[in-house]
DOKE-351146 format. One line per 8 residues: number of its first residue (from 1); for each residue x, y, z of C-alpha. Coordinates in steps of 0.25 Angstrom, whole numbers. Example, Ala and Ser with C-alpha at 12.3 -4.5 7.8 and 13.67 -1.06 7.14 Angstrom:
1) 49,-18,31; 55,-4,29
//
This chain:
1) 0,0,0; 5,14,-3; 11,20,10; 4,33,15; 12,45,18; 7,57,26; 7,70,19; 16,77,29
9) 27,66,27; 25,66,12; 27,81,12; 39,80,20; 45,70,11; 42,78,-1; 48,91,5; 61,83,8
17) 61,77,-6; 59,91,-12; 71,96,-5; 80,85,-8; 75,85,-23; 78,100,-24; 92,98,-18; 96,85,-26
25) 91,90,-39; 102,99,-40; 112,88,-38; 105,79,-49; 117,76,-59; 113,78,-74; 115,67,-83; 127,74,-90
33) 134,76,-76; 133,61,-73; 136,55,-87; 145,65,-92; 136,67,-104; 121,70,-107; 114,57,-110; 111,58,-125
41) 124,64,-129; 129,58,-142; 136,45,-140; 135,45,-125; 128,35,-116; 129,31,-102; 130,17,-96; 119,11,-87
49) 128,12,-74; 130,27,-77; 115,28,-79; 112,22,-66; 122,30,-58; 116,42,-63; 102,38,-59; 107,34,-46
57) 114,48,-45; 100,54,-48; 93,45,-37; 104,49,-27; 102,64,-30; 87,65,-33; 75,60,-25; 68,59,-38
65) 76,47,-43; 75,33,-38; 82,20,-43; 78,6,-40; 84,-7,-45; 75,-14,-55; 83,-26,-58; 96,-32,-64
73) 100,-33,-78; 104,-46,-84; 118,-42,-82; 116,-38,-68; 115,-23,-69; 105,-16,-59; 93,-10,-66; 86,2,-60
81) 72,8,-60; 74,23,-59; 63,32,-53; 61,47,-56; 50,55,-49; 48,65,-39; 55,64,-26; 42,61,-19
89) 38,50,-29; 52,44,-28; 51,44,-13; 38,37,-14; 41,26,-24; 37,14,-16; 23,20,-14; 22,24,-28
97) 26,10,-32; 15,4,-24; 5,13,-30; 10,8,-44; 8,-7,-39; -6,-5,-33; -11,2,-46; -4,-8,-55
105) -8,-20,-48; -22,-14,-43; -18,-18,-29; -23,-5,-22; -24,-8,-7; -37,-6,-1; -39,7,5; -31,14,-6
113) -38,21,-17; -33,21,-31; -34,36,-32; -24,37,-21; -14,28,-28; -16,36,-41; -14,49,-33; -2,44,-26
121) 4,36,-38; 14,40,-48; 16,35,-63; 28,27,-64; 34,28,-78; 44,17,-81; 54,19,-93; 62,6,-97
129) 75,12,-104; 83,6,-115; 80,-9,-113; 86,-9,-127; 100,-5,-123; 104,1,-137; 92,10,-136; 100,19,-126
137) 91,32,-126; 81,29,-115; 91,25,-105; 101,36,-109; 90,46,-107; 87,42,-93; 96,52,-86; 91,64,-93
145) 76,60,-90; 79,57,-75; 87,70,-73; 76,78,-80; 65,72,-71; 73,75,-58; 80,88,-62; 75,93,-75
153) 65,104,-78; 55,97,-88; 41,103,-85; 35,89,-84; 45,85,-72; 36,89,-61; 24,81,-65; 32,69,-69
161) 40,68,-56; 27,70,-48; 18,60,-55; 27,50,-61; 39,41,-57; 48,39,-69; 55,25,-69; 67,22,-78
169) 73,8,-80; 85,7,-89; 81,-7,-94; 94,-13,-100; 106,-8,-92; 115,-20,-98; 112,-16,-112; 113,-2,-109
177) 128,-3,-105; 131,-13,-117; 126,-3,-127; 133,9,-121; 146,2,-119; 145,-4,-134; 142,11,-139; 154,17,-131
185) 164,6,-135; 162,10,-150; 158,25,-148; 166,34,-157; 169,23,-167; 162,18,-180; 156,7,-171; 149,17,-162
193) 135,13,-167; 138,-1,-168; 128,-11,-161; 132,-18,-148; 135,-32,-150; 126,-42,-143; 113,-39,-135; 113,-27,-126
201) 108,-35,-114; 113,-48,-108; 103,-56,-116; 92,-49,-124; 96,-36,-130; 85,-29,-137; 75,-40,-133; 75,-35,-119
209) 61,-30,-121; 56,-43,-127; 57,-49,-113; 46,-42,-105; 37,-54,-105; 47,-65,-102; 56,-55,-93; 68,-64,-94
217) 78,-52,-93; 81,-46,-80; 80,-31,-86; 66,-34,-90; 62,-40,-77; 66,-27,-70; 58,-19,-80; 46,-28,-79
225) 47,-29,-63; 47,-13,-63; 34,-12,-70; 27,-25,-67; 29,-28,-52; 37,-17,-46; 34,-3,-50; 22,-4,-59
233) 24,9,-67; 12,14,-74; 19,17,-87; 33,14,-94; 40,15,-107; 51,6,-113; 61,15,-120; 68,11,-133
241) 74,16,-145; 70,12,-160; 76,14,-174; 82,27,-178; 75,30,-191; 60,33,-187; 53,41,-176; 62,46,-165
249) 54,41,-153; 42,31,-151; 32,32,-140; 20,25,-136; 9,22,-140; 13,10,-148; 8,5,-162; -1,-7,-164
257) -2,-18,-160; -4,-17,-145; -5,-27,-135; -20,-31,-133; -19,-35,-118; -14,-21,-114; -24,-12,-107; -29,-2,-117
265) -26,10,-108; -11,6,-109; -11,10,-124; -19,23,-121; -9,27,-110; 2,25,-120; -4,34,-129; -6,45,-118
273) 9,44,-115; 13,43,-130; 4,55,-134; 10,64,-123; 24,61,-125; 23,62,-140; 17,76,-138; 28,80,-128
281) 40,74,-136; 35,81,-148; 34,94,-140; 48,92,-136; 52,92,-151; 55,77,-151; 51,73,-165; 49,59,-170
289) 41,54,-158; 31,42,-163; 20,34,-157; 13,22,-162; 25,18,-170; 32,5,-173; 31,-1,-159; 18,-9,-155
297) 15,-13,-141; 10,-28,-143; 22,-36,-138; 27,-35,-124; 41,-29,-126; 37,-14,-130; 32,-11,-116; 39,-22,-107
305) 25,-29,-105; 21,-17,-96; 9,-13,-104; 3,-27,-100; 4,-23,-86; -3,-10,-86; 9,-1,-88; 8,10,-99
313) 20,4,-106; 26,12,-118; 38,11,-127; 47,22,-132; 57,21,-144; 67,32,-148; 74,32,-161; 89,27,-159
321) 102,33,-162; 115,24,-163; 115,21,-148; 121,35,-144; 126,39,-158; 118,50,-165; 111,46,-179; 107,55,-190
329) 94,51,-197; 91,57,-210; 76,60,-213; 75,50,-224; 79,39,-214; 67,41,-205; 57,30,-207; 47,22,-199
337) 45,7,-197; 35,-2,-192; 21,4,-188; 15,17,-184; 22,26,-194; 21,23,-209; 31,34,-212; 40,43,-205
345) 31,56,-205; 22,64,-197; 12,54,-191; 3,53,-179; 13,43,-174; 25,53,-177; 20,67,-176; 33,74,-177
353) 44,66,-185; 58,68,-182; 65,73,-195; 79,66,-194; 93,71,-191; 102,67,-179; 96,58,-168; 104,57,-156
361) 104,50,-142; 100,63,-136; 88,64,-145; 83,50,-140; 85,55,-126; 77,67,-128; 65,59,-133; 67,49,-121
369) 68,61,-111; 55,67,-117; 47,54,-118; 50,50,-104; 46,64,-98; 34,64,-107; 30,50,-102; 32,54,-88
377) 24,67,-90; 12,59,-95; 13,50,-83; 13,61,-74; 1,68,-81; -7,56,-80; -2,50,-67; -16,46,-61
385) -22,41,-74; -10,32,-76; -10,27,-62; -24,24,-63; -23,18,-77; -12,8,-71; -22,3,-61; -34,3,-70
393) -26,-6,-79; -23,-15,-68; -38,-16,-64; -42,-18,-78; -33,-30,-80; -37,-37,-67; -51,-35,-71; -49,-40,-85
401) -42,-53,-79; -55,-55,-72; -64,-53,-83; -57,-56,-96; -51,-69,-101; -41,-75,-98; -43,-74,-83; -31,-83,-79
409) -20,-91,-85; -17,-104,-79; -3,-111,-80; -5,-126,-77; 6,-133,-69; 6,-144,-80; 15,-137,-90; 25,-142,-101
417) 35,-133,-95; 32,-130,-80; 45,-121,-78; 40,-112,-89; 26,-110,-82; 33,-107,-69; 42,-97,-76; 30,-90,-82
425) 24,-88,-68; 36,-82,-63; 37,-73,-76; 23,-68,-74; 26,-64,-60; 38,-55,-65; 27,-48,-73; 18,-46,-61
433) 8,-57,-64; 3,-65,-53; 1,-80,-54; -6,-90,-46; -8,-105,-43; -20,-113,-43; -23,-118,-28; -33,-129,-33
441) -36,-136,-46; -46,-129,-55; -54,-132,-68; -57,-123,-79; -63,-126,-93; -61,-141,-90; -47,-139,-88; -40,-142,-74
449) -30,-134,-67; -22,-138,-55; -18,-132,-42; -5,-125,-45; -7,-121,-59; -3,-106,-61; -14,-96,-63; -12,-82,-68
457) -25,-73,-67; -27,-62,-77; -33,-53,-66; -20,-46,-63; -15,-32,-66; -6,-38,-77; -17,-46,-84; -13,-40,-98
465) 1,-45,-96; -4,-59,-91; -13,-61,-103; -3,-56,-113; 9,-65,-109; 0,-77,-106; -9,-78,-118; -5,-81,-133
473) -2,-68,-140; -11,-64,-152; -5,-52,-159; -15,-41,-161; -14,-40,-176; -16,-25,-180; -16,-19,-194; -12,-6,-200
481) -25,-5,-208; -37,-15,-208; -33,-28,-213; -19,-22,-217; -5,-24,-213; -3,-30,-199; 4,-22,-189; 15,-32,-186
489) 20,-34,-172; 33,-27,-167; 38,-39,-160; 34,-53,-156; 20,-57,-154; 20,-69,-144; 25,-69,-129; 15,-78,-122
497) 22,-83,-110; 15,-97,-109; 16,-100,-124; 31,-95,-124; 34,-103,-112; 26,-116,-116; 17,-114,-103; 2,-118,-104
505) -6,-106,-99; -21,-108,-98; -30,-96,-100; -42,-96,-91; -52,-88,-100; -65,-89,-92; -68,-84,-78; -63,-93,-67
513) -71,-90,-54; -63,-93,-42; -50,-96,-48; -43,-85,-41; -46,-91,-27; -39,-104,-32; -26,-96,-34; -13,-93,-26
521) -3,-83,-31; 11,-90,-35; 23,-86,-28; 35,-82,-37; 44,-88,-41; 34,-99,-46; 41,-112,-45; 36,-127,-46
529) 46,-133,-37; 45,-147,-30; 49,-145,-15; 51,-159,-12; 65,-164,-10; 62,-179,-12; 67,-187,-24; 77,-176,-28
537) 88,-184,-34; 85,-181,-49; 78,-169,-55; 70,-172,-68; 68,-159,-76; 58,-160,-88; 63,-155,-101; 49,-149,-103
545) 53,-138,-93; 63,-127,-98; 67,-126,-84; 73,-140,-84; 83,-136,-94; 87,-125,-85; 89,-135,-74; 97,-144,-83
553) 107,-133,-88; 108,-128,-74; 111,-142,-68; 122,-144,-78; 128,-130,-74; 128,-135,-60; 136,-148,-64; 124,-157,-62
561) 122,-169,-72; 109,-167,-80; 103,-178,-88; 95,-175,-100; 84,-186,-103; 82,-191,-117; 68,-196,-116; 55,-193,-109
569) 52,-200,-96; 42,-200,-85; 44,-199,-70; 33,-200,-59; 23,-197,-70; 30,-185,-75; 34,-184,-89; 48,-179,-93
577) 51,-177,-108; 65,-180,-114; 75,-170,-112; 72,-169,-97; 84,-167,-87; 88,-176,-75; 96,-168,-65; 101,-174,-52
585) 98,-167,-39; 111,-164,-32; 117,-153,-25; 119,-144,-37; 105,-146,-41; 99,-136,-31; 105,-125,-40; 97,-130,-52
593) 84,-132,-44; 85,-117,-40; 82,-113,-54; 69,-121,-56; 55,-116,-56; 50,-130,-58; 55,-143,-50; 59,-155,-59
601) 55,-169,-55; 64,-175,-44; 67,-189,-43; 75,-199,-34; 79,-207,-45; 85,-203,-59; 74,-206,-70; 78,-218,-79
609) 78,-210,-92; 87,-209,-104; 95,-196,-101; 109,-191,-104; 118,-181,-97; 115,-167,-101; 127,-159,-106; 127,-144,-105
617) 127,-140,-120; 138,-131,-125; 130,-120,-131; 135,-109,-141; 125,-98,-142; 129,-90,-155; 125,-76,-152; 127,-64,-162
625) 131,-50,-158; 119,-45,-166; 110,-41,-154; 107,-56,-153; 95,-56,-143; 91,-70,-146; 105,-75,-143; 103,-67,-130
633) 90,-73,-127; 97,-87,-129; 108,-83,-119; 97,-79,-109; 90,-93,-110; 103,-100,-109; 107,-92,-97; 93,-95,-90
641) 94,-110,-92; 108,-111,-89; 113,-115,-102; 128,-113,-105; 131,-106,-118; 142,-99,-126; 139,-87,-134; 146,-88,-148
649) 146,-76,-158; 144,-80,-172; 158,-77,-177; 164,-86,-165; 158,-98,-173; 170,-96,-182; 180,-99,-171; 174,-107,-160
657) 175,-122,-159; 160,-125,-159; 162,-140,-158; 170,-139,-146; 162,-129,-138; 148,-130,-142; 137,-141,-143; 126,-131,-149
665) 126,-117,-155; 114,-108,-154; 110,-98,-165; 99,-88,-160; 90,-79,-168; 100,-71,-177; 101,-71,-192; 111,-80,-200
673) 118,-68,-205; 122,-63,-191; 127,-76,-187; 135,-78,-200; 140,-64,-203; 137,-55,-192; 128,-47,-201; 113,-45,-202
681) 108,-49,-215; 94,-45,-221; 89,-49,-235; 103,-54,-238; 110,-41,-235; 120,-40,-223; 121,-28,-215; 134,-24,-208
689) 134,-26,-193; 133,-14,-184; 141,-22,-173; 156,-20,-171; 163,-28,-181; 168,-39,-171; 153,-42,-168; 148,-43,-182
697) 153,-56,-185; 147,-70,-189; 151,-84,-190; 153,-83,-205; 156,-95,-213; 166,-101,-204; 158,-100,-191; 146,-106,-199
705) 154,-118,-204; 159,-120,-189; 144,-120,-185; 140,-131,-195; 153,-139,-192; 149,-138,-177; 135,-144,-181; 141,-155,-190
713) 150,-160,-179; 138,-161,-169; 135,-147,-164; 121,-141,-163; 116,-128,-167; 103,-121,-164; 97,-109,-172; 84,-102,-172
721) 77,-91,-179; 86,-84,-190; 98,-91,-185; 93,-104,-191; 97,-98,-205; 111,-102,-202; 107,-116,-205; 98,-114,-217
729) 102,-115,-232; 115,-120,-238; 126,-122,-227; 140,-123,-233; 152,-126,-224; 166,-129,-228; 173,-127,-242; 177,-135,-254
737) 177,-150,-252; 173,-148,-237; 161,-139,-240; 148,-144,-235; 135,-138,-240; 121,-142,-234; 107,-137,-231; 101,-141,-217
745) 88,-148,-219; 80,-136,-214; 77,-122,-220; 69,-109,-216; 56,-106,-223; 53,-94,-214; 55,-84,-225; 46,-92,-234
753) 35,-92,-224; 36,-78,-221; 34,-74,-236; 21,-82,-235; 16,-73,-224; 21,-80,-211; 23,-69,-201; 27,-73,-186
761) 32,-60,-179; 35,-68,-166; 25,-78,-161; 23,-91,-154; 21,-102,-165; 16,-117,-162; 26,-128,-165; 26,-143,-164
769) 39,-149,-158; 44,-163,-162; 44,-171,-149; 55,-180,-144; 66,-172,-150; 77,-167,-141; 74,-153,-145; 60,-154,-140
777) 62,-162,-127; 53,-156,-117; 44,-149,-126; 30,-150,-130; 25,-154,-144; 20,-140,-147; 25,-126,-143; 25,-112,-147
785) 38,-106,-152; 41,-91,-154; 43,-89,-169; 45,-77,-179; 41,-84,-192; 55,-88,-197; 62,-96,-198; 54,-108,-202
793) 60,-122,-205; 58,-132,-216; 66,-145,-216; 71,-154,-227; 76,-168,-229; 91,-168,-224; 103,-173,-231; 118,-176,-228
801) 121,-175,-213; 108,-168,-209; 94,-170,-202; 83,-162,-197; 71,-163,-188; 59,-153,-187; 58,-151,-172; 47,-141,-172
809) 36,-137,-182; 26,-126,-182; 12,-131,-179; 1,-135,-189; -9,-125,-183; -10,-114,-173; 4,-110,-175; 3,-96,-169
817) 2,-98,-154; 5,-83,-150; 8,-70,-157; 6,-67,-172; 8,-75,-185; 4,-74,-200; 3,-86,-208; 9,-95,-197
825) 3,-107,-204; 14,-106,-214; 22,-112,-202; 14,-124,-201; 22,-137,-198; 35,-130,-202; 48,-132,-194; 51,-123,-183
833) 63,-131,-177; 72,-140,-184; 83,-149,-179; 94,-152,-189; 106,-162,-189; 118,-158,-197; 130,-167,-196; 131,-171,-181
841) 125,-158,-177; 111,-152,-174; 105,-139,-178; 92,-134,-172; 85,-124,-180; 73,-116,-173; 64,-106,-180; 61,-100,-167
849) 69,-95,-155; 67,-105,-145; 71,-95,-134; 64,-82,-140; 67,-71,-131; 67,-80,-119; 52,-81,-120; 49,-94,-127
857) 52,-104,-116; 43,-114,-123; 55,-116,-133; 67,-116,-124; 68,-131,-124; 71,-131,-139; 84,-123,-136; 87,-131,-124
865) 85,-144,-130; 94,-140,-142; 105,-137,-133; 104,-151,-127; 103,-159,-140; 113,-170,-142
//
């Protein structure tokens, strides 16, 4: 409950703070005094540590600034939420946070009126800065913005400080330092504007904002916790940069299509914010500001899922420079792409076009500065309305959960992969969603559910989010004109957590009177552990569970002998598929057990089953320097599951002894040209690399020959997506009388199907899996895979020393499971995953990414099993 404070006491505190504020403002250092340059100066940037030291200095000298740890980055740096408001509001932050929580969760104590909360509350406005670290403007602008708010003379300051709490969260500190250090290394040379090799993050680089449903990365967990479960801001903006040749700045509202589960008022408030800031930025002579342009708000990445949780979540995009190097844009180079602007000209969506010329980092900072103050000003003007709206959304969503289907989702205990079900419950808790367990058996629609089954009621403040991530997605097809061209999605169109994880979720779509009385809330972390200590000589891990692979690899790391079963078997009425693991329970095993969400089957005697000792595979992950996000996701999965690996760069295949050092090589979602030559090719044309020369190298002919010889001699390779092109067409190795030419018995027909109208922008498609093959051990006969329409395989009868097996085919009907597709029936019964034998070796070719953005746990086992192939 919000603490009451007597008027005399409050007045006394306020007078003290006014005195301290007047005294300390004169001591507030300017950004130039701290950094030695004014942020935005050409070719000048500060590091994250310099930023935080300045923010700390402001917090030490001004009662209007407060810093609080928000979390840790993947490389261990501390992230901070930075709060700026009046001295009175900063002193009262904890009370204000509780008001936010009560309004957002509709948890207003008895005896407290909502009007009282609206009067005493403040609008918290969160800015997430530069999650894409090469988009440096938002975070470099922060010192100028904070200094203006606490010591400036903008006429809007008073109202902003009185009625709002500005929150700033630099999103990607690790990447920020990587970009600044790379830029400074080459500053003043011809490589000043070169691309930074690798990804500007430990793992995911630009994909960091494609992770706000699954929340795998610690930075995203910190941001999501800020708005979902800790501070409950009423509005927020993700700050980005875009291409250099179009409008100078994009602000909300977005273009169609928009997410249909989102409360209509969210979109209307975006328009209120957008209209006012468009007016104020134009009045400030900042030209080229656009709305309703290019960026839609259908997929959960543009606003970090906040709009599904009652937050007025917005996106901003500034036109980029070359990191911190100015660019000159000729008027004839100005153009538009995508949707919202048919041409670069005066438009309702671009009322004052920019005319070209020099564009500098300082220009970006001016736009960021004005946009931030304008958003805060709008928040201040509409304080009570915005606070009331947040609570109204919460009330509406709770009521919708009681009156509109679905009313509940039930996750039965009987799951193919129980570990993924447990993981899903824990993930929902990170999102602020409550889950419950049945206390007794129930029946619904002639279906029985057991005590212990997980129930997720929709009558929660975050109902829109629950429905969004637990249902199958159906893309809201919108057209530019009636029956005209489709407005195509900006990004992927499927993120259904149950489908992507392979978890059975039953939607209860008719009212179920009395069910709430049969529920008890789940304690987090949610685990399904066996507390007994009897019969614990052997732990039997089913290959149906992803977590079993983690246990097996961690056991190997602990020096425990693990056995890998070669056949299915049953034990005490429980079925174990081939590929399960037998792990002795010894002193070292306790460290393995600590990692588990679900207990294995424990026995006194070792099962009598055909099994072989498991060896840790020697994995070579071939990761390019070309911002290889998919390689980064693969590293993340390997690290999470305790799988040892060595990163190889493509040019290293020319010199490394592959046979001696590796059992399997992994080629992730990168084009053949980058692997082979270190250059990007489009339509047969190679483009010069923008990386420093030492990073723009490929495997070339020698490295490729080494790869094929590695396979011929018994090595394994796995490739997916565009990387499968490495193994298509005529392959020629050697010279003269030692020359060998061949074509593997598989080819890619994806482009052919695309020319016939196949269009898959990133959707979940149904495939059938061959059973009893080592690649599919532990997997059901039918699953969904995340696919983008190409490649698609067709096999042929082999010759010489080759063979092939189709491991997965697209289903015959109901191919689309979630997302959007056009003419998907062209995929009917075509091959999606193929195993190829060449010489003594094996090649696994997948048309889909088995670990797509760490969001498709349903297909992880295809990768894990490939690593363990004999």
